[in-house]
N, C-alpha and C positions, 0 to 999 in steps of 0.2 A: 236111772237104773244103773248106768255105768259107775256113778259115784258110790252107790251102796255096794256094788260088786267089789270095787277097789277097797272100800273100808273093810269088807269081810276078809279080803286077802291080806291087807296091811296090818290089821289088829293082831292076828296070830304071829306075824313076822315081828312086830314091835315087841310083843311079849317074849318071844324067843330071844331076841336081841338083848332085852333087859335082863333076862335070866343069865345069859352068857356074860354080860358085863358085870353082874353081881358076883358070879363065880370067879371071874378073872380078878376082880377087885379084892376078893377075900384072901388071895394068896400073896403074902407080903414079900416073898422071895423073888417075884418076877419084876422085871423092869417095867416102867410105865409104858402103856401102849396107846396108840391112837384109836379112838372109837369112831366108827362110822355109824351115823344115825340117819335112818330114812325119814324124810318129811312127807307130808300128806300127798304131794303130787309125785311121789316115788322117785324123786331126784335124790341122789346120795350126797350128803354134806359131811365133810370131814371136820371133826372137832380137834383142834390143836391145843395142847396144854400151853398156858402162858407162863413164860419164864421171866417176865419183866419184874423188876424191883421198882416200887413206887416210893416216892418221898419228896422232901423239900430240899432245895439247894441250900447247903450250909455256908457259913462265912469263911470256911477253910478252902474255898475254891481258888484255883489259879489256872493258868493257860493249859497245863497238862495234868491237873488234878481236879476231880469232881468230888466234893464232899456231899453225901446224901444222908439226910436225917429221915429215917423211915417212920411210918405211922406208929410202930411199936416203940419208937424212941432210940433205936439203934443208929449209930453213926458209922457209915461205910465210906471209905475213901477209895475212889476208883482212879487208876491211871488212865489218862486219855491219850492214846497214841494217834495223833493227827494223821500220820502217813498211812496207818493201817485201817483205823476205824472211821476216819473222816471227822469232820467237826461235830460238835454237839449241835444237833438240829434245833435251831431257835436260840442258841447261845445259853450262857449260864449267868443268872443274876440271883443274888442271895434272896431267898424267900420264894422263888419260883417253884412250881410243882414240876417234878421231873419223872420220866419213865426211862429206866436204864436196863439194858441186857448186858451182862458181863460174865466173867469167869474168874476163878482164882488160878493164878499161875503156880508153877512148881515151888516157888518160894513163899506161897501163901498170900500174895498181894492180889487185890481185885484189879481187873483191867476191864474197862468199858468197851464192849464190842459195838454198841449202838446206844445213843442217848437222845431223847426227845424232850424239849421244853414244852410241857403241856400248857403252861400259862401263855406262851407265845402262840401256840396252836389255836387257842380259843379266839373267836371273832368272826367277822363277816368276810367271805371270800367270793371272788367273782372271776369268771372266764367268759369266753365268747358265748357259750351256751348254758352256763350254770351260774346261779347265785345262791349261796347258802350260808348259814351261820352255824358254827360249831359252838355249842353252849355247854355250860357245866352240867354234870349229871348224865352225860351220854346222849344229849338231845341235839338233833340237827333240824334247823328250820330252813326250808327251801322256799324261795319266793317265785320259782318258776314251776308251772304245772307240767308234770311229765308222767309217763306211764308208771315208772318206778321211782317216785321221789325219795330223796335222802331223808331219813327220819331219825337215825341213830348213829352213834359212833362209839368206838372203843379202841384201845391200844392192845395189841396182842403181839408179843415178842418184838416190841418197839416198831411194829407196823401199824398203820392206820386202817381200821376196818370201818368203812362208810356203808351203812346198811348191809348189803350182802357182798360188797366188793372189798378186797384187801389190796392195799397199796403200801409200797415201801416209801418212806419220806425221803425223796431224793435231795431236797433242800428246803429249809424253812428259815425265813428271815423276818424282819420286822414288817415288811410290806409285800413279801412274796412267798408262795408255797408251790413246790413242785412235787407231784406225786407220780410214782411209777408203778406200772403193772405190766402184764404180758402184752397189753395193747399199746404201750408206749408211755411217754412222759406227758403229764397234764399240768399246765401252768395256770396259776391263780394269783390275782393281786388282792391285797387287803382293801376292803371298802371301809369308809368312815361312817 
């Protein structure tokens, strides 16, 4: 009975929110806004627009330059400032899939604020209490039964979203992955 009562209340709310989103989206002069979408259990989830640029690492890469060939065929060259942005998470190898968040400076040059090697991110990872595999296509396979198992992944603004949890990638190497959120830093080692 409580379920049907909640549905009766949430359905008009969802319709009203959808109408507001459509009206806001039709006005081209306004800046992009964050949309708050209610889910079935009435918990509010904030949808964040993804500013990540995806592509493949080109052969023009060097220690301080990242050449990114996008899916559209555009070639973008990013400056990588190690002191400010940190290293490219997972390194840079020609042909690897990359996710980059950057900006154009006053002179019109691209600068990478955060970069993640998606090819390095794929694979089996293990910690004291978790074992999971990050696979192509946004799939996560977890070998441990838990109340909320990891089932999917994506990159949003160069952060890793594992199911419902968002992590910044603190460090990514050939055999180690460190993820950070408000609860701390979580360390994983690569499994063979």
